[in-house]
C-alpha positions in Angstrom: 16.1 10.0 -48.5 13.6 11.2 -45.7 9.8 11.8 -47.0 8.3 14.6 -45.8 8.7 18.3 -43.4 10.9 19.0 -41.3 11.3 20.9 -38.2 13.3 21.5 -35.2 12.8 20.6 -31.9 14.9 20.4 -28.5 14.9 17.1 -26.4 12.7 16.7 -24.1 15.5 14.8 -22.4 19.0 16.6 -22.9 17.9 20.0 -24.3 19.4 19.9 -27.0 18.4 20.7 -30.9 17.4 18.1 -33.1 14.8 17.7 -36.3 11.8 15.6 -36.4 9.4 15.3 -39.4 6.3 17.4 -39.1 4.4 13.9 -39.1 6.3 12.5 -35.6 5.7 16.0 -33.6 2.4 15.5 -34.9 1.8 12.0 -33.4 3.8 13.6 -30.6 6.5 10.8 -31.0 9.0 13.3 -32.5 10.3 14.7 -28.4 13.9 13.1 -28.2 16.9 13.3 -30.8 17.8 9.8 -30.1 16.7 6.1 -28.2 19.4 6.7 -25.4 17.8 9.8 -24.7 14.4 8.2 -24.9 15.5 5.6 -22.6 16.9 7.9 -20.8 14.6 10.1 -20.0 11.6 6.8 -19.8 14.4 5.2 -16.9 14.5 8.5 -14.7 10.2 9.0 -14.5 9.6 5.5 -14.1 6.6 5.2 -11.9 6.1 1.9 -9.7 3.9 0.1 -10.7 3.5 -2.0 -7.5 3.0 1.3 -5.9 0.1 3.0 -8.6 -1.2 -0.8 -7.9 -1.5 -0.1 -4.2 -2.9 3.5 -4.4 -5.5 1.9 -6.9 -6.6 -0.6 -4.7 -7.1 2.2 -1.4 -8.9 4.0 -3.4 -10.9 1.7 -5.1 -11.7 -0.1 -2.0 -11.3 2.4 0.5 -12.3 5.6 -1.2 -8.5 7.3 -0.5 -6.8 8.9 -1.9 -2.5 8.5 -2.3 -2.1 11.7 0.1 -5.0 10.6 2.8 -3.3 7.2 2.7 0.1 8.6 4.0 -1.3 11.1 5.6 -2.5 8.3 7.6 1.6 6.9 8.8 2.4 10.4 10.0 -0.7 10.7 11.4 0.1 7.4 13.6 3.2 7.9 13.8 4.1 5.2 11.8 3.1 2.9 14.1 -0.1 -0.1 14.1 -2.5 1.3 15.9 -3.0 -1.4 18.5 1.0 -2.9 19.3 2.4 0.0 17.9 4.7 -2.0 15.4 6.6 -0.2 13.8 5.4 -0.1 9.5 9.2 0.3 8.8 9.4 -4.1 10.3 5.5 -4.9 8.7 3.3 -4.7 6.7 0.6 -1.7 6.9 -3.4 -3.1 6.6 -6.0 -0.4 6.2 -8.4 -1.1 8.9 -12.4 -0.7 8.0 -16.0 -1.6 9.9 -17.3 -4.3 7.5 -20.1 -3.2 8.9 -20.6 0.5 7.6 -16.9 0.1 5.7 -15.5 3.9 7.7 -11.9 3.3 7.9 -10.3 3.5 11.3 -7.3 3.7 10.7 -3.4 1.0 9.9 -3.0 -2.1 11.7 -0.2 -4.1 11.3 -0.8 -7.8 9.3 -0.8 -9.7 12.6 -3.7 -7.3 14.9 -5.6 -7.1 11.7 -5.9 -10.5 11.2 -6.3 -11.2 14.6 -9.6 -8.7 14.5 -10.4 -10.2 11.9 -10.7 -14.0 13.7 -12.4 -12.6 16.2 -15.2 -11.3 13.6 -14.7 -7.4 15.2 -16.8 -8.1 17.8 -15.8 -6.6 21.2 -18.0 -9.1 22.8 -15.5 -11.9 22.3 -12.4 -10.1 22.0 -13.5 -8.4 26.1 -14.0 -12.4 26.7 -10.7 -13.4 25.0 -8.2 -11.3 27.3 -10.3 -12.3 30.4 -9.0 -15.8 29.5 -5.6 -15.2 29.2 -5.8 -12.9 32.5 -7.5 -15.6 34.3 -8.3 -19.0 32.4 -9.9 -20.8 34.6 -11.9 -23.6 32.3 -12.9 -27.3 33.5 -10.5 -28.9 31.4 -7.1 -26.4 32.7 -8.6 -28.4 35.8 -8.6 -31.7 34.3 -5.1 -31.3 33.0 -4.1 -30.5 36.5 -6.0 -34.0 37.7 -4.5 -36.3 35.1 -0.7 -34.4 35.7 -1.0 -35.0 39.1 -2.6 -37.8 39.3 -5.5 -37.7 40.9 
């Protein structure tokens, strides 16, 4: 024998009517006609915890709302701002100034780490570009001399 007053409710999942104890309804628990409906509702309305954690991190660390963060992908055509690799293939990183905290854009993991290795310093990056184009350094001449037998 069930104790307590009953009330007729509509199941939140299947819309069937059922009787629920008034005390459960007041506790916001009498929402489903069965455990099967409850579990089905939870499955259909589950939020991806990884996505929620990622969005919380973007908000806390960079001050970006979910719509701002997702809008950055559209603004950059889903491509890294430097190498133009698609974010379908690689992880996206929020690039920001370590001095001001201002968000600059989205970079792939490699480009983001590359900038970090150069301490976000344009002068170092310019020297690196020059070195890649014209690697005329004393150690290169030394190796060439040894290999040629001089």
